[in-house]
C-alpha positions in Angstrom: -107.8 -37.9 32.1 -111.4 -38.3 31.1 -110.2 -40.5 28.2 -108.5 -43.0 30.4 -111.5 -43.1 32.8 -113.8 -44.0 29.8 -111.2 -46.5 28.4 -111.1 -48.2 31.8 -114.8 -48.7 31.7 -115.1 -49.9 28.0 -111.7 -51.3 27.0 -112.1 -54.5 29.1 -114.5 -56.0 26.5 -113.5 -59.6 25.6 -115.9 -61.1 23.1 -119.6 -61.1 22.1 -121.3 -64.5 21.4 -122.8 -65.7 24.6 -123.3 -65.1 28.3 -122.7 -67.4 31.2 -122.5 -66.4 34.8 -118.9 -67.7 35.5 -116.7 -64.6 35.8 -118.5 -62.5 38.3 -121.3 -62.2 40.8 -123.0 -59.7 43.1 -120.4 -58.2 45.5 -117.5 -57.9 43.1 -115.6 -54.6 43.4 -112.6 -53.2 41.6 -110.7 -50.0 42.3 -108.1 -48.7 39.9 -105.3 -46.1 40.4 -104.8 -43.8 37.4 -101.3 -42.4 36.8 -100.1 -39.6 34.5 -96.4 -40.2 34.5 -95.5 -40.2 38.1 -98.5 -38.3 39.2 -101.6 -40.0 40.8 -104.3 -38.5 38.6 -107.3 -40.2 40.0 -109.3 -43.4 40.6 -112.0 -45.5 38.9 -114.2 -48.1 40.5 -116.6 -50.8 39.2 -119.1 -52.7 41.4 -121.9 -55.2 41.0 -125.0 -55.0 43.1 -128.5 -56.7 43.1 -131.6 -54.8 41.8 -135.1 -55.5 40.7 -136.7 -54.3 37.4 -140.3 -55.2 36.5 -140.4 -57.6 39.4 -137.2 -59.4 38.1 -133.9 -59.7 39.8 -131.1 -58.2 37.7 -127.5 -57.2 38.0 -126.9 -53.5 38.9 -123.3 -52.5 37.9 -121.9 -49.1 38.9 -118.8 -47.5 37.4 -117.2 -44.3 38.8 -114.3 -42.2 37.7 -112.8 -39.1 39.5 -109.7 -37.0 39.6 -107.8 -36.3 42.9 -105.2 -33.9 44.2 -103.7 -31.4 41.8 -105.3 -33.2 38.9 -108.7 -32.4 40.3 -107.6 -28.7 40.7 -106.6 -28.5 37.0 -109.2 -30.7 35.5 -112.1 -32.0 37.6 -113.7 -35.3 36.6 -116.7 -36.8 38.4 -118.2 -39.5 36.2 -121.0 -42.0 37.0 -122.0 -44.8 34.7 -124.7 -47.4 35.8 -126.3 -50.4 34.0 -129.1 -52.8 34.9 -128.8 -56.0 32.9 -130.3 -59.5 32.8 -128.8 -62.3 34.9 -129.5 -64.9 32.4 -128.4 -63.5 29.0 -126.7 -60.2 29.9 -129.1 -57.9 27.9 -129.2 -54.4 29.3 -132.5 -53.0 30.5 -131.4 -49.5 31.5 -128.3 -47.3 31.7 -127.5 -44.1 33.5 -124.7 -41.6 32.6 -124.0 -38.6 34.8 -120.7 -36.9 34.0 -118.8 -33.8 34.8 -115.5 -33.4 32.9 -113.9 -30.1 33.3 -117.3 -28.4 33.3 -118.7 -30.5 30.4 -121.8 -32.2 31.8 -124.2 -34.9 30.8 -127.2 -36.4 32.6 -128.9 -39.2 30.6 -130.9 -42.3 31.0 -131.5 -45.0 28.4 -134.2 -47.7 28.5 -133.7 -50.6 26.2 -136.4 -52.6 24.3 -134.4 -55.5 23.1 -137.4 -57.2 21.4 -137.9 -54.2 19.1 -134.2 -53.2 18.9 -134.8 -49.7 20.2 -133.6 -47.6 23.1 -135.4 -44.6 24.6 -132.8 -41.9 25.6 -133.9 -39.4 28.1 -131.7 -36.3 28.4 -132.4 -34.6 31.7 -130.0 -31.7 31.0 -131.7 -30.8 27.8 -135.2 -31.9 28.9 -135.7 -34.0 25.9 -136.1 -37.6 24.9 -135.8 -39.7 21.7 -136.1 -43.2 20.5 -133.1 -44.7 18.6 -133.0 -47.9 16.5 -130.3 -50.3 17.7 -128.8 -53.6 16.4 -129.4 -57.1 17.8 -127.9 -57.8 21.1 -126.5 -54.4 21.6 -124.9 -53.5 24.9 -124.3 -50.3 26.8 -120.8 -49.4 28.1 -121.0 -51.0 31.5 -123.1 -54.0 30.6 -120.7 -55.0 27.8 -117.8 -55.2 30.3 -119.6 -57.9 32.3 -121.3 -59.6 29.3 -118.2 -60.0 27.4 -115.9 -61.2 30.2 -117.9 -64.5 29.8 -117.0 -65.2 26.2 -116.6 -69.0 26.0 -113.7 -68.8 23.5 -111.7 -66.1 25.1 -108.9 -68.5 26.2 -108.7 -70.0 22.7 -107.8 -66.8 20.7 -104.6 -66.8 18.7 -102.2 -63.9 18.5 -103.4 -61.4 16.0 -107.0 -62.4 16.0 -109.6 -59.6 16.6 -113.1 -59.6 18.1 -115.9 -57.1 17.8 -118.9 -55.8 19.7 -121.8 -53.5 19.0 -122.0 -51.0 21.8 -124.5 -48.1 22.3 -122.7 -44.8 23.2 -123.5 -41.2 22.6 -126.8 -41.9 20.7 -125.2 -44.3 18.3 -124.0 -47.9 17.8 -120.2 -48.1 18.0 -118.2 -51.0 16.5 -115.5 -51.7 19.1 -112.6 -53.9 18.0 -109.9 -55.6 20.0 -106.9 -57.5 18.8 -105.4 -60.2 20.9 -101.6 -60.0 21.3 -100.5 -62.8 23.6 -99.8 -63.8 27.2 -97.5 -62.0 29.6 -96.6 -62.1 33.3 -96.7 -58.6 34.8 -95.7 -57.3 38.3 -98.5 -55.8 40.4 -98.9 -54.7 44.0 -100.5 -58.1 44.6 -97.6 -60.1 43.1 -96.8 -61.5 39.6 -100.0 -62.1 37.6 -100.3 -64.1 34.4 -102.3 -62.0 31.9 -103.7 -61.9 28.4 -102.8 -58.8 26.4 -105.2 -56.9 24.1 -104.8 -54.0 21.7 -108.1 -52.1 21.2 -108.2 -50.0 18.1 -108.6 -46.3 18.9 -109.0 -43.2 16.8 -105.7 -41.3 16.1 -105.6 -37.5 16.5 -105.2 -35.1 19.4 -105.4 -37.8 22.1 -103.8 -41.0 20.8 -100.6 -41.4 18.8 -101.6 -44.5 16.8 -104.6 -46.8 16.3 -102.9 -49.4 18.7 -101.8 -46.8 21.3 -103.7 -48.6 24.1 -102.7 -51.9 25.7 -104.9 -53.9 28.1 -103.9 -56.7 30.4 -106.5 -59.0 31.9 -105.9 -61.8 34.3 -105.5 -65.2 32.7 -107.9 -67.0 35.0 -111.7 -67.5 35.4 -112.3 -63.9 36.6 -110.9 -62.1 33.6 -110.0 -59.1 35.8 -108.6 -55.9 34.1 -105.2 -55.7 35.8 -103.7 -52.9 33.9 -104.4 -50.4 31.1 -101.7 -48.2 29.4 -102.3 -45.5 26.8 -99.6 -43.7 24.8 -100.9 -40.2 24.3 -99.9 -37.5 21.9 -98.3 -35.9 25.0 -97.1 -38.3 27.7 -98.8 -41.5 28.8 -101.5 -42.7 31.1 -101.6 -45.9 33.1 -104.4 -47.5 35.2 -103.5 -50.3 37.7 -105.7 -52.5 39.8 -105.4 -51.1 43.3 -108.0 -53.0 45.2 -110.5 -55.8 44.7 -113.0 -57.8 46.7 -115.9 -60.2 46.1 -114.3 -62.1 43.2 -116.3 -65.2 42.2 -113.2 -67.3 41.4 -109.7 -67.4 43.0 -107.4 -64.6 41.8 -104.2 -66.4 40.6 -101.1 -64.6 41.8 -97.6 -66.0 41.5 -95.4 -65.4 44.5 
């Protein structure tokens, strides 16, 4: 369960070259229903708000994931991810990560210095802090989702082409890679939606069967909304479907 919540937050990355405020704006809200087989395992939400850092207006994005019902009884998940990032170029200023996954907890804050390629990580659980060297144009988990939805060439990718992003997670830079598969119409609770399909490369082992065990569908329109994520696991499969949305900047194209 915790893996699909994290996937839902990070696997919607779509490119890495530039930032233009076209795909989203303040007020955008997504809610996803997470299934394990026929069981409703939980929900995840993403929301964009306004905030001010150093007297500058910035985007404040908040991602939450949590289990419900019997899933919560067997494995409780309450995750909170926040990011404050620039409205002009998408660079993150600050991130917050507060998680509780079956008793495993983290309470961290990161403050970026993009000019010096460094991030100050404050660990409130361990009462410690450290400065880590980063790469150019590094993103945190949440900011990358919004930053990369605006890639200018996302609609021009050919089947089999892959894109990569540098993302800061768990005190290190992660190279995250996606392979574009093609276009497909899928049935949702809102109707039939034209989508673009991606295969993010994941690590095989206890959780995932193969490197391409995860499939992501995003709306083939100006919003680039994550409509569905499916993960084939070592035991069973997980799926997250868009359950609710509001505040989209562009029309959500649905075929009747």
